[in-house]
N, C-alpha and C positions, 0 to 999 in steps of 0.2 A: 449836206457838207456846211453850209451857211447856218442851218438850225443849231447845230453843234457849236460852231464858233459864237452865237450869239449866247447860248447857255452858259460857255465858259468866261466869255467877256463880263457878263452878269454875276457870275458867281467869283471869279478872282478879283473883280474891281474890289471887292470887300477889302481884300489883303491888302491892297496899297492903301486904304483908308484908316486901318487900324491905328497906326501912331497919331493920327490927326483926331480920330475919336477918342482915344484915350485921354488926349489933352483937353478937348473941347468938353467933353462929358464926366471926365474924372474916373470912366469906368476901368474895372480892373483888367488885368490881361485873362484871367480866369472868364470872366464875364465875355470878354471879346472871343475868347476860344469857344463858350458856349454856344454864341450864336451861330458858329459854322457848324458846331455838333447838331443843334436842332434844326438847324436848315436841311442838312442832310437825314437826319430822321423822316421830318416830313416828306423828302424825297421819296422814301421807301412807300409812303401810303398812296402818293401821286403814282408812282411806278407801278403798283399793284393794281389800282384802280382803273389806270389807263391801258393797263396790259389785259384787264379782264373785257375791256370795253371794245379792245381793238381785235381781240380774237372772235367777237361776236359781231361787232359792225364795221370793222374795217380798220386797218393801219393809218389811212390818208386822213379819214374823216376825224378821228379822235386826236390825229396830230394836231391838226387846226385847233382844236377845243384848247389842248395843252399851251400852245404858243398865246394864245389870247389871256389865258390866266397869268402867263409869265410876264406879259407886257402891262397888265394893271397891276401886279406887286412891284414891278420896277418904279413905276409912279408913286406908289405908296412908300415905297424904302426912301424917296427922296423928300418925301415931306416929313419923316418920323422926327420925333422930336427929344426922345429918350431913348435909351439902351433897351427898354424892354418893348418898346413900339417897333423899332428896327428888328427885334427879333421875331416878332410876330408876324411881320411883313415878310421877313426874309423866310420864314416858315412856309406861307402863302406862296412865295417864289419857288420853294423847293417842291411843293405839289405839282406846279408847272414843269419845270425842268426836269425831275425825277420821271415824268411820263414821255416828255418831249425828247430827251436824250436815249431813253429805251428804245421807243418806238422808231427812232432815227436809224438806229443800228440795224433794229430786225428787217425793217424794210430795204436798207441797201444789200445785206446779205441774202434775202429772199430774192431780189431783182437780177442776182450774180446766178446765172444758170451753169458755166463752167465753175465747178469745185477746186480746181487748179489754181485758180486766181482769186477765190473768196478772201484770203488772207491778205492778199494786196488790197484789194478794194475796201476791205475793214479797216485797214492800216491808213490807207489815205483818207478815209471817211475820219477816223481819228485824229489825224493831222492837222484839222481843223481846231483842235483844242490849242494848237500852238498860234493859229491865227487869231482866236481869242483872248489867248493870255497877252499875245502882243498888242493885240487892238486895246486891252485894259492898261498895258503899260504906257501906249503912247496917250490915251485919254487920260490918265492921270498926270502924264508931264505937262500937256498942253492946259488943260483946265487949271492946273495949281500954278502956272505962270499967267495966267489970264485973269484969275479970280482970287479973292482972298479964301483962305482955308475953310471958313464958315460956310461959304457959300460953294466952293468947288467940289466938296464932297458930294453936295446934292445933285449938281450938275453932273457928275459921274454916274450917278444912279439914273437920272433922265435920259443918260445917252443910250441906255439900253433899249427903250421904247420903240424908236423908229425902225431900227433893222428887226426887231421881232415882227412887225409889221409887214416889211417888206418880205420876209419868208412866208407869213401867210398869203401873199400876192403871189409870188412866185410858185406855189404849191398848189395853185388852184386847179392845174390841168394833170395833177399828178395821177397815176392809175394805181389800182392796187396789185400786187405782185399775182402771177399766175398759180404760183404752188399754195398761195393761201386762198384763193377763190375755189381752188379744187378741194382743199381740206375741207372749207366750210360746208361746201354742198354735200359731203359725204359725212360730217361729223353727226348729223342729226341733231335732236332736242336734248342739249346737255346743259344743266344749269352752270351759271358762274363758279358756285360753291363747289361743285364736284371739279370743274377745272382748275380751281385753286386748290382742291386737296390732293389731285395728281401730282402736283409739284413736290409734294411732300410725302409721298408713297411710293412702295415698292423700289425699283430700281433707279426711279429718278430721285429719291431722296438722298442718295450719296451724292450724285450728280450736284443736286442744289445745294448741298453743304459744301464741297469742295470748290463749286464755282463761286460760291459767295466767299470763300475764305481767300480764294484767289484774287478777286477784285477788291476784296477788302483790303489786302495785304498791299498791292499797288496803290489803290486809292489813299490809303491811310499814310504811306511812307510820301507820296505826291502831296497830300494836304499838309501834312507835317511841314515839308520844305517850302512849298508853294505858299502858305498861309503865311508864315512867318519869316520868310527870305526878305521881304522889304522892309520889315521892322529891323531885323537883323543887320541888314546893311547901312539903315539910317541911323540906328541907334547905338550899334556896337563898333560898327566901321567908320563912323561918322560921314557917311555919304550925305551930299546934296540930293533934292528930289531930282534933279537931273542927273546926277551920277547914279542914283539908285535905279532909275529906268536904265541907263546905259549897261551897267552889269546885267539887268535881267533881260535887256535885249540880246546879249551875248548868250545867255541860256536858253532863251526861247528860239534863237537860230538854231542852237544845237539840239534842241527839242523837235523841231520841224526835219531836221537830219535823220535823228533818231527815229521818228514816224516811218520815213521812207524806208531807212535801213531795216527796221523792225518787220515792217511789211513783206519785203522781199525773203526776210529770214524765215518769217513765220510758215511761207509755202516751202520754202527750200530745205529747211532742216527740221520743220514741223512745229507745231504750237509749243510743246512742253520744253524741248531745248532752247527755244527761243527766251520764253520766260526765265527759266534758270540762268541762263548766261548774262541776259541782259540786268537781273536781279543783284546776281552777285558783283557785276560792275558798276551797279547804280550805287550800291553799298559802300563798295570801297572809295568811290569818288564822294560821296556825301561824306564820309569820315575826313579825307584829305582836305576836302573844300571848308567844313565846318571847325574841324580840331586842332589841325596841324597848322601852327604858326607862320601863315606866309604873308607877302606883301599885298598890297590893293592891286597892283598889277598882276602879280601871278594869279590873284583871285579872279580878276577880269579874263584871262587865259580860261582857267581851269573851269570856269562856267560853261564853256562850249561842251565839253566831253560828259559834264554832269546832267545838261539837258537832253544829248543824245542818249544816254543809258536811262535818265530817271522817265524818259517818255517813251523810248523805244519798247519798252517792257509792254506798254498798253495795246501794241498795234493788232495783236492777235485775240484780244479779248472778245471782242463783239463776234467774231466768226466761232470761237470756242462754245461761246454759251447758246448761240442760235444753233450751232451744230449738237447740242445735249439734248435737245427737247423737240418732239414732233410737231409739225406745222401746227396742229388744231389748239395747242397751247404754246407755241413757241413766245409769243408777246408776253402772256403771263409769267411764263417761266424766266425770260429775260429780266421782266421786269423785277421779279422776286430776287433772284440770284446777284445782280449786279447792284441792285439798290439796298439788299442786305449788307452787301460789300460797302455800300456808301454809308451804312450805319456803322458799321464796324470800323470804317476808316474816319468817321465822324469824331470818334473818341480819340484821333491821335493828335489832333491840333491843340483838342483839351488838355491831353497829357503834356503836350509841350508847355502851354501855359501854366499847368499846375506845377512843373518840374522846375520851371524858371521862377516860381514865386518863392524864392528865397531857399529853393533846394540845390540849385546848379545854373551854370551859365545858359543864356539862350541858345548859343552855339553847340553846346554839348548836348542840351535837352533836343533839340532838332535832330540830331546825328543818331542819338540811342534810341528815340522814337521811330524814324526812318529804317533804322536796322532792323527793329522788330518787324516792321512792314513787309522788307525784304526777304528776312527769313520765312515770313507766311507764305509768301509766293514761291519760292523755292520747294517748300515741303508740299503744297498741295497741289502744284503743277507735276511734282513726280508722282503724286498719288491717281491724278485724272488720267483717263483714257486717252490716247491720241486719237483725234479728231480729222486731222487734215485730210482732205479729198473725199470726205463723205458726201453721200448724195444728200440733200436736205428732205428728199421725200422718203427717205429711210431713216432719216435722224431719230433719236430717242428710242431705239430697238430695245425690246424686253419690257415695255410699258405694258403689263398685264391690264391694267384698268383701261387703257385706251384701246386694245384688242377686244375687250369684252363689250365694251360701250359700241364700238362700230360693227361688232358681230351682230348686237341686236337690232342695229338700224340697219344693215346690209348685209345679211349672212354669207356672200360671196366673196367680201373682200379679205384679203389675205396680206396686204402689203405691211400692217402692223408688226406682224411675226418677222420681217426681214431686217437686216440691217444690225444686227446685234453688235456690239462693238467688240474689236477683236481683243 
């Protein structure tokens, strides 16, 4: 939970600093969006590397490595002196949080033995995003009241170092999940290249593509809104630093409620229906919030349902992706699918910046790009198989590559042929 919160704090703090950096460095909005995009592209590399290592050496050990990379990059971001330097250090940060965020969710889903509650725990873990986002809003408000803008943005980056080190300390006694240890004992001597190839082969290829589009749609919509919302409130609605933080606080509070609601819905309604219902609602609320002319007071209250729907759609994603892959390559599969989604989503804030560069208003650009993301969520969710209630030991059914590899290592093993999706 805390690891996820730290990830989101350090990723989202940049969205609060865009307007300051635009003024201080004179960089364009396209460059500001490109920094987000390349940070997320690098997260794919970090997630794939961490996933391959975690499937071989253990989830917990690799988690410690990723958070240390993350902490170092926070410091480097704080001492950067140009947009190009900041982009380079944010890309390093992407390597760390790409691996850390993926392995966190894999670890949580594998530790929950009762499949009837896996969606809830996945959603509760994902709710840490709200705390990370809220922490970023609070840090932004406090530091910009205590320091001049030229120093305040650097302090915001430095603040991510200490909690990252606290996470390393708290995880010192964390044990590997039983389902992973059993799978590692049975898997035999399989190369990392073979593990990665399985994610893109046979029956798992379709799941990889659809899970990537699902996560890409929800992340892209979220990045489009969350990255540019502080700038929209400050530049187009004329709010102060305190006013911007207050409006965001209402949205963040709504997002926390959304995670809880989505967590229960994903186990009760099923994963697919939850995604489609929340995505449709989030699209409608984004249009109302951004496009329809309302007073600032109305916007304050509309931020709550926007947060509920915008973040509630994420509640089941950890469970869905984890339930789509066999234990022997779950971390690799999760890292690939979720972070391919990050790469897809990374182009959404860039698209907002491009559309707002003389083509349309910032509000309309955010609404249009977010709408594309939510449409992608609904389509991919409708095409995915329902995985609610599946036994993780039987996940990834129909993976012929795994069956052949395990048969060679242990001829009496028959488990990989079970658990075909309905």
